[in-house]
C-alpha positions as CSV (number, residue, x, y, z in Angstrom):
1,M,91.7,-103.3,265.1
2,L,91.4,-99.6,264.4
3,S,89.8,-98.6,261.1
4,V,92.3,-98.7,258.3
5,R,93.0,-95.5,256.3
6,V,93.1,-95.2,252.6
7,I,95.2,-92.2,251.4
8,A,95.3,-90.6,248.0
9,C,98.8,-89.5,247.0
10,F,99.4,-86.6,244.6
11,D,102.8,-86.1,243.0
12,V,102.5,-82.5,242.0
13,L,104.4,-80.7,239.3
14,H,103.6,-77.1,238.3
15,G,100.2,-77.4,239.9
16,R,99.2,-80.6,238.2
17,V,99.0,-84.2,239.5
18,T,101.3,-86.6,237.7
19,K,101.9,-90.4,237.9
20,A,105.4,-91.9,237.8
21,R,106.8,-95.4,237.5
22,K,109.7,-96.1,239.9
23,F,110.0,-92.3,240.4
24,E,110.5,-91.6,236.7
25,N,108.6,-90.9,233.5
26,N,105.8,-88.9,235.1
27,I,102.7,-88.6,233.0
28,D,100.0,-85.9,233.5
29,V,96.8,-86.7,235.2
30,G,95.1,-83.3,235.6
31,P,94.9,-80.0,237.6
32,V,95.6,-80.7,241.3
33,G,92.4,-79.0,242.5
34,D,90.2,-81.0,240.1
35,V,91.7,-84.3,241.1
36,A,91.5,-83.4,244.8
37,E,87.8,-82.5,244.6
38,K,87.1,-85.8,242.8
39,V,88.8,-88.1,245.3
40,Y,87.3,-86.2,248.2
41,R,83.8,-86.6,246.8
42,D,84.6,-90.3,246.2
43,Q,85.2,-90.5,250.0
44,I,89.0,-90.9,250.4
45,D,90.1,-90.8,254.0
46,E,93.2,-88.6,253.6
47,I,95.3,-86.9,251.0
48,I,99.1,-86.6,250.8
49,F,100.5,-83.8,248.5
50,Y,104.1,-84.0,247.4
51,D,105.8,-81.2,245.4
52,I,108.1,-83.6,243.7
53,T,110.8,-81.2,242.5
54,A,110.9,-78.7,245.4
55,S,113.7,-80.5,247.3
56,S,115.9,-81.1,244.4
57,E,115.4,-77.5,243.2
58,R,116.0,-76.2,246.7
59,R,112.8,-74.2,246.8
60,L,109.8,-73.9,249.0
61,I,106.8,-76.0,248.2
62,D,104.1,-74.6,245.8
63,L,101.9,-72.9,248.4
64,A,99.3,-71.8,245.8
65,A,98.7,-75.4,244.9
66,V,98.5,-76.4,248.5
67,K,95.9,-73.7,249.2
68,Q,93.9,-74.9,246.1
69,V,93.7,-78.4,247.5
70,A,93.0,-77.3,251.0
71,H,90.0,-75.3,249.7
72,Q,88.6,-78.3,247.9
73,V,88.8,-81.0,250.6
74,F,87.8,-81.6,254.2
75,V,89.9,-84.6,255.1
76,P,93.4,-84.6,256.7
77,L,95.9,-83.1,254.2
78,T,99.6,-84.0,254.6
79,V,102.0,-81.8,252.6
80,G,105.7,-82.4,251.7
81,G,108.5,-81.1,249.4
82,G,111.1,-78.5,250.0
83,I,110.3,-77.9,253.6
84,R,113.6,-76.8,255.3
85,S,112.7,-74.9,258.5
86,L,110.0,-74.2,261.1
87,E,109.1,-71.1,259.1
88,D,108.4,-73.3,256.1
89,M,106.2,-75.5,258.2
90,H,104.3,-72.6,259.5
91,Q,103.6,-71.4,255.9
92,V,102.4,-74.8,254.8
93,L,100.1,-75.2,257.8
94,D,98.8,-71.7,257.3
95,A,98.0,-72.7,253.7
96,G,95.7,-75.5,254.9
97,A,97.8,-78.6,255.6
98,E,97.2,-80.6,258.8
99,K,100.4,-82.6,258.7
100,I,104.0,-82.0,257.5
101,S,105.9,-84.6,255.5
102,I,109.7,-84.4,255.9
103,D,111.9,-86.5,253.6
104,S,115.1,-85.3,252.1
105,M,115.6,-82.5,254.7
106,A,115.2,-84.9,257.5
107,V,118.2,-86.8,256.2
108,R,120.2,-83.6,255.8
109,N,119.1,-82.2,259.1
110,P,117.5,-84.8,261.4
111,S,116.9,-82.3,264.2
112,I,114.1,-80.8,262.0
113,I,111.9,-83.7,263.0
114,T,112.3,-82.9,266.7
115,E,111.9,-79.2,266.2
116,G,108.7,-79.7,264.3
117,S,107.4,-82.2,266.8
118,R,108.0,-79.8,269.7
119,E,106.5,-76.8,267.8
120,F,103.3,-78.5,266.4
121,G,103.0,-81.8,268.1
122,R,104.2,-85.3,267.2
123,Q,101.0,-86.1,265.3
124,C,101.8,-83.3,262.8
125,M,105.2,-84.8,261.7
126,V,105.3,-87.6,259.0
127,L,108.7,-89.0,258.1
128,S,108.6,-90.0,254.5
129,M,111.2,-92.5,253.4
130,Q,112.2,-93.5,249.8
131,V,113.7,-97.0,250.1
132,K,115.2,-99.4,247.6
133,R,116.2,-103.0,247.9
134,V,120.0,-103.4,247.8
135,P,122.5,-106.2,248.7
136,V,123.0,-106.7,252.4
137,T,126.2,-105.1,253.7
138,P,127.6,-104.2,257.1
139,S,126.4,-100.6,256.6
140,I,123.0,-101.6,255.2
141,P,122.1,-104.8,257.2
142,S,118.4,-104.6,256.3
143,G,119.1,-104.8,252.6
144,Y,117.1,-101.5,252.0
145,E,118.8,-98.2,251.4
146,V,117.3,-94.7,251.9
147,A,117.3,-92.3,248.9
148,I,116.4,-88.6,248.8
149,D,115.6,-85.9,246.2
150,G,113.0,-87.9,244.4
151,A,115.1,-91.1,244.5
152,R,117.9,-89.3,242.6
153,V,120.5,-89.4,245.5
154,F,121.3,-92.5,247.5
155,T,122.5,-91.9,251.0
156,G,124.2,-95.1,252.2
157,M,121.7,-95.2,255.1
158,D,119.9,-98.3,256.3
159,A,116.2,-97.9,256.0
160,L,115.3,-99.9,259.1
161,E,117.8,-98.0,261.3
162,W,116.6,-94.7,259.9
163,A,113.0,-95.5,260.7
164,R,113.9,-96.3,264.3
165,R,115.9,-93.1,264.5
166,G,113.1,-91.0,263.0
167,A,110.6,-92.4,265.5
168,D,113.0,-91.6,268.4
169,L,113.4,-88.0,267.0
170,G,109.7,-87.4,267.2
171,A,108.0,-88.5,264.0
172,G,104.4,-89.3,264.5
173,E,104.0,-91.5,261.4
174,I,106.4,-93.1,258.9
175,C,105.5,-93.4,255.2
176,V,107.5,-96.2,253.5
177,N,107.8,-95.4,249.8
178,S,109.2,-98.4,247.8
179,I,111.2,-97.2,244.8
180,D,111.2,-100.7,243.3
181,Q,107.4,-101.1,243.5
182,D,106.4,-97.5,242.7
183,G,103.9,-97.4,239.8
184,T,104.3,-101.1,239.0
185,H,100.8,-102.1,240.0
186,S,102.3,-105.4,241.4
187,G,101.8,-104.7,245.1
188,Y,103.7,-103.0,248.0
189,D,107.0,-104.1,249.3
190,L,105.5,-106.0,252.2
191,E,108.8,-107.1,253.7
192,I,110.3,-103.7,254.5
193,T,106.9,-102.3,255.4
194,R,106.3,-105.1,257.9
195,R,109.8,-104.9,259.3
196,I,109.5,-101.2,260.0
197,A,106.0,-101.6,261.4
198,E,107.4,-104.2,263.8
199,A,110.4,-102.1,264.7
200,V,108.6,-98.9,265.8
201,S,105.5,-98.1,267.8
202,I,104.1,-95.3,265.6
203,P,101.7,-95.8,262.6
204,I,103.2,-96.9,259.3
205,I,101.9,-95.9,255.9
206,A,102.5,-98.3,253.0
207,S,103.3,-96.7,249.7
208,G,104.3,-97.8,246.2
209,G,102.9,-100.5,244.0
210,A,99.2,-101.0,244.7
211,G,97.4,-102.2,241.6
212,T,94.4,-104.1,243.1
213,V,92.3,-103.9,246.2
214,A,93.9,-107.2,247.3
215,H,97.3,-105.4,247.3
216,V,95.8,-102.8,249.6
217,A,94.4,-105.5,251.9
218,D,97.8,-107.1,252.1
219,A,99.4,-103.9,253.4
220,F,97.1,-104.1,256.4
221,Q,96.8,-107.8,256.9
222,K,100.4,-109.0,256.1
223,A,102.5,-105.9,256.6
224,H,100.6,-104.4,259.6
225,A,100.4,-101.0,258.1
226,S,98.0,-98.5,259.6
227,A,97.3,-96.8,256.3
228,A,97.9,-97.4,252.6
229,I,98.6,-95.0,249.8
230,V,96.8,-95.5,246.5
231,S,97.1,-93.4,243.4
232,S,97.2,-95.7,240.3
233,I,94.0,-97.4,241.4
234,L,92.2,-94.1,241.7
235,Y,93.4,-92.1,238.7
236,S,96.4,-93.4,236.8
237,P,96.0,-93.4,233.0
238,R,98.2,-96.5,232.9
239,M,95.4,-98.5,234.5
240,E,92.8,-100.1,232.3
241,E,90.1,-99.2,234.9
242,N,90.1,-96.9,237.9
243,L,88.1,-97.3,241.1
244,A,86.4,-94.7,243.2
245,A,87.6,-94.6,246.8
246,W,84.3,-95.7,248.1
247,Q,84.4,-98.8,245.8
248,L,87.9,-99.7,247.1
249,K,86.8,-99.2,250.7
250,E,83.6,-101.3,250.2
251,E,85.7,-104.2,248.9
252,L,88.2,-103.9,251.7
253,S,85.2,-104.2,254.1
254,N,83.0,-106.8,252.3
255,V,85.6,-109.1,250.8
256,H,88.7,-108.7,253.1
257,D,86.8,-108.1,256.3
258,L,88.7,-104.9,257.2
259,P,87.3,-102.1,259.3
260,I,87.0,-98.9,257.3
261,R,85.9,-95.4,257.9
262,T,82.2,-94.9,257.6
263,L,80.9,-94.5,254.1
264,L,78.2,-92.0,253.2
265,P,75.2,-93.3,251.2
266,R,76.3,-94.0,247.7
267,R,75.6,-91.2,245.2
268,A,75.0,-88.6,247.9
269,D,77.3,-85.7,247.6
270,L,79.0,-84.3,250.7
271,S,76.5,-81.5,251.1
272,G,73.7,-84.0,251.6
273,E,72.0,-83.3,248.3
274,Q,71.2,-86.3,246.1
275,T,73.0,-86.4,242.8
276,S,71.5,-87.7,239.6
């Protein structure tokens, strides 16, 4: 089994990290640069940055905030929100991102996935999906519907079919964001995550609902995700206690027997100097 990846997710609004519950009622966490520096020094594997109102406001992502994060961290950085063209992708990559997350615009213009994959390589394109459990119907046979624009607009599209199509179009990864579980601290939606992981041959990122390390382990062991997004565990004010990324990863390894990315010696900063 390949090493599992633990990813910090930033929902960014006006240059600050926020935390929502079911995509609503965002509360402030702190300046995005400060939060990025902390999770990086705590040994997170990757970071995903979403400008959460860029798509609904029909504007380009906050490039200044992207640059601020990119200057603070030296792990893979995925960026999404308001990206509508190859030119937008070029700007985001020039600002320091390594991967592009496409969500709402992919639904409106699916060919953008293929265009991005051809221009930058499949590994650069992440299809992000906002999914919600709904009654099974002929048009939504999986029982999960795709939403866009920060879960404000429902598309009538079946999540499982959209995942297959996105992979065929050239996505290199798929991030499955559960609207129902987001911010609940009750665990990921393992069913749809597993069904998508079994339906496509590209890596799947579980997102929405992690409140314990056991929830994160379930994403890997029960839903076959390649990576898991955590945010509440790391920094949400709604949690009674937050964990550092290295603590989370140590427990995944020692308690749940999962292969993790190598940890640096505890209390050593990333320049190699010992901290007090």
